[in-house]
N, CA, C and O atoms as CSV, one atom per row, in Angstrom:
chain,resi,resn,atom,element,x,y,z
A,1,MET,N,N,13.079,-10.107,0.003
A,1,MET,CA,C,12.323,-10.200,1.243
A,1,MET,C,C,10.841,-10.131,0.905
A,1,MET,O,O,10.402,-9.199,0.232
A,2,SER,N,N,10.106,-11.061,1.342
A,2,SER,CA,C,8.653,-11.112,0.983
A,2,SER,C,C,7.830,-10.404,2.108
A,2,SER,O,O,8.207,-10.362,3.279
A,3,ARG,N,N,6.736,-9.885,1.669
A,3,ARG,CA,C,5.786,-9.224,2.591
A,3,ARG,C,C,4.860,-10.279,3.200
A,3,ARG,O,O,4.581,-11.296,2.565
A,4,PRO,N,N,4.385,-10.046,4.418
A,4,PRO,CA,C,3.371,-10.946,4.999
A,4,PRO,C,C,2.131,-10.950,4.123
A,4,PRO,O,O,1.701,-9.904,3.638
A,5,VAL,N,N,1.565,-12.114,3.924
A,5,VAL,CA,C,0.457,-12.281,3.054
A,5,VAL,C,C,-0.755,-11.465,3.500
A,5,VAL,O,O,-1.517,-10.974,2.667
A,6,GLY,N,N,-0.929,-11.323,4.783
A,6,GLY,CA,C,-2.068,-10.576,5.338
A,6,GLY,C,C,-2.055,-9.113,4.902
A,6,GLY,O,O,-3.099,-8.519,4.635
A,7,ARG,N,N,-0.856,-8.548,4.837
A,7,ARG,CA,C,-0.749,-7.107,4.396
A,7,ARG,C,C,-1.074,-6.945,2.947
A,7,ARG,O,O,-1.665,-5.942,2.548
A,8,VAL,N,N,-0.692,-7.931,2.133
A,8,VAL,CA,C,-1.006,-7.842,0.694
A,8,VAL,C,C,-2.504,-8.003,0.473
A,8,VAL,O,O,-3.097,-7.292,-0.338
A,9,VAL,N,N,-3.103,-8.925,1.184
A,9,VAL,CA,C,-4.560,-9.152,1.099
A,9,VAL,C,C,-5.293,-7.881,1.537
A,9,VAL,O,O,-6.254,-7.450,0.900
A,10,ALA,N,N,-4.809,-7.286,2.654
A,10,ALA,CA,C,-5.464,-6.045,3.145
A,10,ALA,C,C,-5.330,-4.921,2.120
A,10,ALA,O,O,-6.255,-4.129,1.941
A,11,ALA,N,N,-4.174,-4.849,1.443
A,11,ALA,CA,C,-4.002,-3.821,0.434
A,11,ALA,C,C,-4.877,-4.053,-0.745
A,11,ALA,O,O,-5.330,-3.088,-1.360
A,12,ALA,N,N,-5.149,-5.299,-1.105
A,12,ALA,CA,C,-6.017,-5.608,-2.257
A,12,ALA,C,C,-7.495,-5.348,-1.869
A,12,ALA,O,O,-8.261,-4.891,-2.717
A,13,LEU,N,N,-7.902,-5.616,-0.662
A,13,LEU,CA,C,-9.301,-5.460,-0.305
A,13,LEU,C,C,-9.653,-4.082,0.238
A,13,LEU,O,O,-10.680,-3.508,-0.123
A,14,LEU,N,N,-8.781,-3.548,1.120
A,14,LEU,CA,C,-8.938,-2.246,1.693
A,14,LEU,C,C,-7.586,-1.479,1.585
A,14,LEU,O,O,-6.765,-1.518,2.501
A,15,PRO,N,N,-7.395,-0.822,0.501
A,15,PRO,CA,C,-6.110,-0.265,0.179
A,15,PRO,C,C,-5.478,0.603,1.260
A,15,PRO,O,O,-4.288,0.447,1.536
A,16,PRO,N,N,-6.247,1.537,1.899
A,16,PRO,CA,C,-5.579,2.376,2.940
A,16,PRO,C,C,-5.149,1.516,4.153
A,16,PRO,O,O,-4.155,1.835,4.805
A,17,LEU,N,N,-5.858,0.475,4.446
A,17,LEU,CA,C,-5.470,-0.400,5.571
A,17,LEU,C,C,-4.151,-1.101,5.281
A,17,LEU,O,O,-3.304,-1.210,6.168
A,18,GLY,N,N,-3.970,-1.558,4.107
A,18,GLY,CA,C,-2.718,-2.234,3.731
A,18,GLY,C,C,-1.533,-1.303,3.834
A,18,GLY,O,O,-0.473,-1.690,4.324
A,19,VAL,N,N,-1.706,-0.070,3.373
A,19,VAL,CA,C,-0.627,0.935,3.443
A,19,VAL,C,C,-0.387,1.321,4.903
A,19,VAL,O,O,0.759,1.498,5.317
A,20,TYR,N,N,-1.412,1.447,5.650
A,20,TYR,CA,C,-1.287,1.820,7.061
A,20,TYR,C,C,-0.502,0.726,7.857
A,20,TYR,O,O,0.367,1.036,8.671
A,21,LEU,N,N,-0.839,-0.530,7.591
A,21,LEU,CA,C,-0.149,-1.598,8.305
A,21,LEU,C,C,1.307,-1.639,7.917
A,21,LEU,O,O,2.135,-2.040,8.735
A,22,GLU,N,N,1.665,-1.246,6.710
A,22,GLU,CA,C,3.068,-1.329,6.243
A,22,GLU,C,C,3.866,-0.130,6.679
A,22,GLU,O,O,5.013,-0.267,7.105
A,23,GLU,N,N,3.260,1.087,6.577
A,23,GLU,CA,C,4.043,2.322,6.680
A,23,GLU,C,C,3.497,3.294,7.725
A,23,GLU,O,O,4.106,4.342,7.937
A,24,GLY,N,N,2.371,2.994,8.391
A,24,GLY,CA,C,1.874,3.924,9.362
A,24,GLY,C,C,0.976,4.993,8.732
A,24,GLY,O,O,0.631,4.914,7.553
A,25,ALA,N,N,0.610,5.973,9.525
A,25,ALA,CA,C,-0.357,7.006,9.111
A,25,ALA,C,C,0.352,8.250,8.554
A,25,ALA,O,O,0.073,9.369,8.985
A,26,GLY,N,N,1.253,8.053,7.613
A,26,GLY,CA,C,1.965,9.141,7.011
A,26,GLY,C,C,1.341,9.523,5.670
A,26,GLY,O,O,0.179,9.241,5.379
A,27,ARG,N,N,2.179,10.178,4.875
A,27,ARG,CA,C,1.761,10.632,3.521
A,27,ARG,C,C,1.288,9.545,2.636
A,27,ARG,O,O,0.276,9.742,1.963
A,28,PRO,N,N,1.952,8.359,2.565
A,28,PRO,CA,C,1.494,7.301,1.687
A,28,PRO,C,C,0.030,6.848,2.050
A,28,PRO,O,O,-0.778,6.548,1.171
A,29,PHE,N,N,-0.254,6.816,3.352
A,29,PHE,CA,C,-1.590,6.438,3.812
A,29,PHE,C,C,-2.619,7.486,3.311
A,29,PHE,O,O,-3.717,7.122,2.890
A,30,GLN,N,N,-2.259,8.768,3.361
A,30,GLN,CA,C,-3.204,9.810,2.943
A,30,GLN,C,C,-3.410,9.706,1.412
A,30,GLN,O,O,-4.528,9.867,0.922
A,31,ILE,N,N,-2.363,9.448,0.696
A,31,ILE,CA,C,-2.504,9.255,-0.769
A,31,ILE,C,C,-3.380,8.065,-1.067
A,31,ILE,O,O,-4.228,8.154,-1.955
A,32,ALA,N,N,-3.220,6.941,-0.364
A,32,ALA,CA,C,-4.058,5.793,-0.590
A,32,ALA,C,C,-5.500,6.089,-0.282
A,32,ALA,O,O,-6.392,5.632,-0.997
A,33,CYS,N,N,-5.751,6.845,0.770
A,33,CYS,CA,C,-7.142,7.211,1.101
A,33,CYS,C,C,-7.751,8.039,-0.006
A,33,CYS,O,O,-8.871,7.774,-0.444
A,34,GLY,N,N,-7.000,9.067,-0.471
A,34,GLY,CA,C,-7.505,9.913,-1.560
A,34,GLY,C,C,-7.741,9.156,-2.828
A,34,GLY,O,O,-8.761,9.378,-3.481
A,35,LEU,N,N,-6.853,8.270,-3.216
A,35,LEU,CA,C,-7.028,7.510,-4.473
A,35,LEU,C,C,-8.196,6.546,-4.301
A,35,LEU,O,O,-8.948,6.331,-5.252
A,36,THR,N,N,-8.370,5.971,-3.142
A,36,THR,CA,C,-9.494,5.054,-2.927
A,36,THR,C,C,-10.831,5.771,-2.974
A,36,THR,O,O,-11.826,5.204,-3.427
A,37,LEU,N,N,-10.862,7.017,-2.509
A,37,LEU,CA,C,-12.063,7.817,-2.650
A,37,LEU,C,C,-12.374,8.150,-4.117
A,37,LEU,O,O,-13.545,8.230,-4.489
A,38,LEU,N,N,-11.373,8.339,-4.932
A,38,LEU,CA,C,-11.588,8.577,-6.328
A,38,LEU,C,C,-12.048,7.339,-7.108
A,38,LEU,O,O,-12.764,7.434,-8.104
A,39,GLY,N,N,-11.609,6.176,-6.616
A,39,GLY,CA,C,-12.027,4.937,-7.226
A,39,GLY,C,C,-11.241,3.806,-6.617
A,39,GLY,O,O,-10.091,3.976,-6.213
A,40,PHE,N,N,-11.874,2.634,-6.554
A,40,PHE,CA,C,-11.233,1.516,-5.880
A,40,PHE,C,C,-9.985,1.078,-6.587
A,40,PHE,O,O,-8.982,0.825,-5.921
A,41,LEU,N,N,-9.982,0.970,-7.906
A,41,LEU,CA,C,-8.830,0.449,-8.644
A,41,LEU,C,C,-7.561,1.349,-8.497
A,41,LEU,O,O,-6.460,0.830,-8.312
A,42,PRO,N,N,-7.726,2.704,-8.581
A,42,PRO,CA,C,-6.466,3.472,-8.344
A,42,PRO,C,C,-5.934,3.318,-6.937
A,42,PRO,O,O,-4.720,3.281,-6.741
A,43,GLY,N,N,-6.812,3.227,-5.950
A,43,GLY,CA,C,-6.349,3.052,-4.594
A,43,GLY,C,C,-5.700,1.698,-4.379
A,43,GLY,O,O,-4.658,1.606,-3.729
A,44,ALA,N,N,-6.304,0.645,-4.918
A,44,ALA,CA,C,-5.742,-0.684,-4.808
A,44,ALA,C,C,-4.422,-0.829,-5.532
A,44,ALA,O,O,-3.487,-1.469,-5.050
A,45,GLY,N,N,-4.371,-0.202,-6.729
A,45,GLY,CA,C,-3.115,-0.267,-7.450
A,45,GLY,C,C,-1.983,0.436,-6.740
A,45,GLY,O,O,-0.863,-0.072,-6.690
A,46,TYR,N,N,-2.267,1.606,-6.190
A,46,TYR,CA,C,-1.231,2.334,-5.454
A,46,TYR,C,C,-0.799,1.559,-4.192
A,46,TYR,O,O,0.392,1.473,-3.894
A,47,ALA,N,N,-1.772,0.997,-3.456
A,47,ALA,CA,C,-1.432,0.273,-2.265
A,47,ALA,C,C,-0.579,-0.960,-2.561
A,47,ALA,O,O,0.383,-1.232,-1.843
A,48,LEU,N,N,-0.919,-1.697,-3.599
A,48,LEU,CA,C,-0.156,-2.841,-3.911
A,48,LEU,C,C,1.253,-2.474,-4.452
A,48,LEU,O,O,2.236,-3.176,-4.215
A,49,TRP,N,N,1.300,-1.352,-5.180
A,49,TRP,CA,C,2.627,-0.877,-5.644
A,49,TRP,C,C,3.487,-0.488,-4.439
A,49,TRP,O,O,4.677,-0.801,-4.414
A,50,ARG,N,N,2.913,0.184,-3.447
A,50,ARG,CA,C,3.698,0.600,-2.260
A,50,ARG,C,C,4.204,-0.624,-1.497
A,50,ARG,O,O,5.320,-0.596,-0.978
A,51,LEU,N,N,3.418,-1.695,-1.415
A,51,LEU,CA,C,3.799,-2.848,-0.657
A,51,LEU,C,C,4.776,-3.765,-1.404
A,51,LEU,O,O,5.659,-4.369,-0.796
A,52,LEU,N,N,4.610,-3.860,-2.709
A,52,LEU,CA,C,5.358,-4.831,-3.479
A,52,LEU,C,C,6.606,-4.303,-4.154
A,52,LEU,O,O,7.401,-5.072,-4.694
A,53,ARG,N,N,6.786,-2.953,-4.123
A,53,ARG,CA,C,7.996,-2.400,-4.788
A,53,ARG,C,C,9.214,-2.787,-3.985
A,53,ARG,O,O,9.121,-3.099,-2.797
A,54,ARG,N,N,10.367,-2.763,-4.651
A,54,ARG,CA,C,11.601,-3.077,-3.969
A,54,ARG,C,C,11.991,-1.982,-2.995
A,54,ARG,O,O,11.837,-0.804,-3.316
A,55,PRO,N,N,12.491,-2.327,-1.815
A,55,PRO,CA,C,12.975,-1.299,-0.902
A,55,PRO,C,C,14.130,-0.514,-1.451
A,55,PRO,O,O,14.913,-1.032,-2.246
A,56,ASP,N,N,14.252,0.740,-1.038
A,56,ASP,CA,C,15.267,1.621,-1.548
A,56,ASP,C,C,16.649,1.073,-1.222
A,56,ASP,O,O,17.559,1.197,-2.043
A,57,HIS,N,N,16.840,0.460,-0.029
A,57,HIS,CA,C,18.154,0.029,0.322
A,57,HIS,C,C,18.607,-1.230,-0.354
A,57,HIS,O,O,19.748,-1.651,-0.164
A,58,ALA,N,N,17.742,-1.857,-1.148
A,58,ALA,CA,C,18.085,-3.065,-1.860
A,58,ALA,C,C,19.010,-2.783,-3.079
A,58,ALA,O,O,19.647,-3.689,-3.617
A,59,PHE,N,N,19.057,-1.490,-3.492
A,59,PHE,CA,C,19.878,-1.155,-4.621
A,59,PHE,C,C,21.325,-0.810,-4.276
A,59,PHE,O,O,22.161,-0.604,-5.156
A,60,ALA,N,N,21.599,-0.750,-2.972
A,60,ALA,CA,C,22.924,-0.327,-2.528
A,60,ALA,C,C,23.939,-1.490,-2.673
A,60,ALA,O,O,25.115,-1.328,-2.348
């Protein structure tokens, strides 16, 4: 299942926004904000990983 292109672009340009659009304002969003404050690349890497990883139910 592919993700909407807009969410991936948002995650690449504004990492917390991409995570927020995908998962809401939970713990992953807070982690993305913290990593983005530490540096853009860690935040963008985490956001893209959260959006592009395989869903947990795909392994069943």
